[in-house]
C-alpha positions as CSV (number, residue, x, y, z in Angstrom):
1,V,-6.2,-15.1,14.3
2,Q,-5.9,-11.3,14.5
3,L,-3.4,-9.4,12.4
4,Q,-2.1,-5.8,13.0
5,A,-0.1,-4.1,10.4
6,S,2.1,-1.1,11.2
7,G,5.0,0.9,10.0
8,G,3.7,2.7,6.9
9,G,4.4,6.3,6.2
10,L,5.7,8.8,3.7
11,V,9.1,8.3,2.0
12,Q,10.8,9.7,-1.0
13,A,11.5,7.7,-4.1
14,G,14.6,5.6,-3.7
15,G,14.1,5.4,0.0
16,S,13.3,2.5,2.3
17,L,10.6,1.5,4.7
18,R,9.7,-1.5,6.8
19,V,6.2,-2.6,7.6
20,S,5.4,-5.1,10.3
21,C,2.5,-7.4,10.9
22,A,1.9,-8.8,14.4
23,A,-0.3,-11.9,14.7
24,S,-2.2,-12.9,17.8
25,G,-4.7,-15.7,18.7
26,R,-4.3,-19.2,17.2
27,T,-1.2,-18.4,15.3
28,S,0.0,-22.0,15.3
29,S,-2.7,-22.7,12.8
30,V,-1.3,-20.3,10.2
31,Y,0.6,-21.9,7.4
32,V,1.6,-18.9,5.3
33,M,1.6,-15.1,5.7
34,G,1.4,-12.7,2.9
35,W,1.5,-9.1,2.0
36,F,-0.9,-7.5,-0.4
37,R,-1.4,-3.9,-1.5
38,Q,-4.1,-1.8,-3.1
39,A,-3.5,1.5,-4.8
40,P,-6.3,4.0,-5.4
41,G,-8.5,2.9,-8.3
42,K,-6.8,-0.5,-8.6
43,E,-7.5,-4.0,-7.5
44,R,-5.7,-5.5,-4.6
45,E,-2.5,-7.3,-5.7
46,F,-0.2,-9.9,-4.2
47,V,3.2,-8.6,-3.0
48,A,5.0,-11.4,-1.2
49,H,4.4,-14.4,1.1
50,I,6.4,-16.5,3.5
51,T,5.6,-19.9,5.0
52,W,5.5,-19.7,8.8
53,S,7.4,-23.0,9.5
54,D,10.3,-23.0,7.1
55,G,10.4,-19.5,5.7
56,R,9.9,-20.2,2.0
57,V,9.2,-17.0,0.2
58,A,7.7,-15.8,-3.1
59,Y,7.4,-12.3,-4.6
60,A,5.5,-10.5,-7.2
61,D,7.7,-9.6,-10.2
62,S,7.2,-6.0,-9.6
63,V,9.0,-6.1,-6.2
64,K,11.6,-8.8,-6.8
65,G,15.0,-7.6,-5.8
66,R,13.6,-4.6,-3.9
67,F,11.4,-6.1,-1.2
68,A,12.2,-8.7,1.3
69,I,9.7,-10.6,3.5
70,S,10.9,-12.2,6.7
71,R,9.4,-13.5,10.0
72,D,10.2,-13.7,13.7
73,N,8.4,-16.8,14.9
74,A,9.1,-16.0,18.5
75,K,7.2,-12.7,18.2
76,D,4.6,-14.0,15.7
77,T,5.5,-11.1,13.5
78,V,6.1,-10.8,9.7
79,F,8.1,-8.0,8.2
80,L,8.3,-6.5,4.7
81,Q,11.4,-4.5,4.0
82,M,10.9,-2.3,1.1
83,N,13.9,-0.7,-0.6
84,S,14.4,1.4,-3.7
85,L,10.8,2.5,-3.4
86,K,9.0,4.0,-6.4
87,P,6.0,6.2,-6.6
88,E,4.1,3.2,-8.1
89,D,4.6,1.4,-4.8
90,T,2.2,3.8,-3.2
91,A,-0.7,1.8,-1.8
92,V,-2.4,0.5,1.3
93,Y,-0.5,-2.5,2.4
94,Y,-2.3,-5.4,4.0
95,C,-1.0,-8.5,5.7
96,A,-2.9,-11.7,5.5
97,G,-2.7,-15.3,6.6
98,R,-4.2,-18.7,5.8
99,R,-4.1,-22.2,7.0
100,I,-2.5,-25.0,5.0
101,N,-5.8,-26.5,3.8
102,M,-7.1,-23.1,2.5
103,K,-6.6,-21.8,-1.0
104,E,-7.7,-18.3,-0.1
105,Y,-6.3,-16.0,2.6
106,E,-8.7,-16.0,5.5
107,Y,-7.2,-13.7,8.0
108,W,-6.7,-10.1,7.2
109,G,-5.3,-7.1,9.0
110,R,-6.2,-3.5,8.7
111,G,-3.9,-1.9,6.1
112,T,-1.1,0.5,6.6
113,Q,-0.6,3.4,4.1
114,V,2.7,3.6,2.2
115,T,3.2,6.8,0.2
116,V,6.2,7.3,-2.0
117,S,6.8,10.8,-3.3
118,S,8.6,11.5,-6.5
């Protein structure tokens, strides 16, 4: 499975941005898709995930109420809508996927940079 993230950019604090992740290859094997982020000098952290089949979602506390993850099964694409952005949301955002029997994410895309200016 190959993942391609896009849609990052520069936005002012309080603004919105949507990043996308297009999957290709054996996408039928993917159980859950997630978004992670890594800020300079910090470890990568979980942001949100969505199950491919039934759309169950989960979010990190830091983004609850501001971010929304969704999917378009027909296009094998996952989205992360980010609203009320804060400077601390600045990071490289990565999409990832895993099969149902895997505990760790095994498919990773190249990140997309999101920069929030104050």
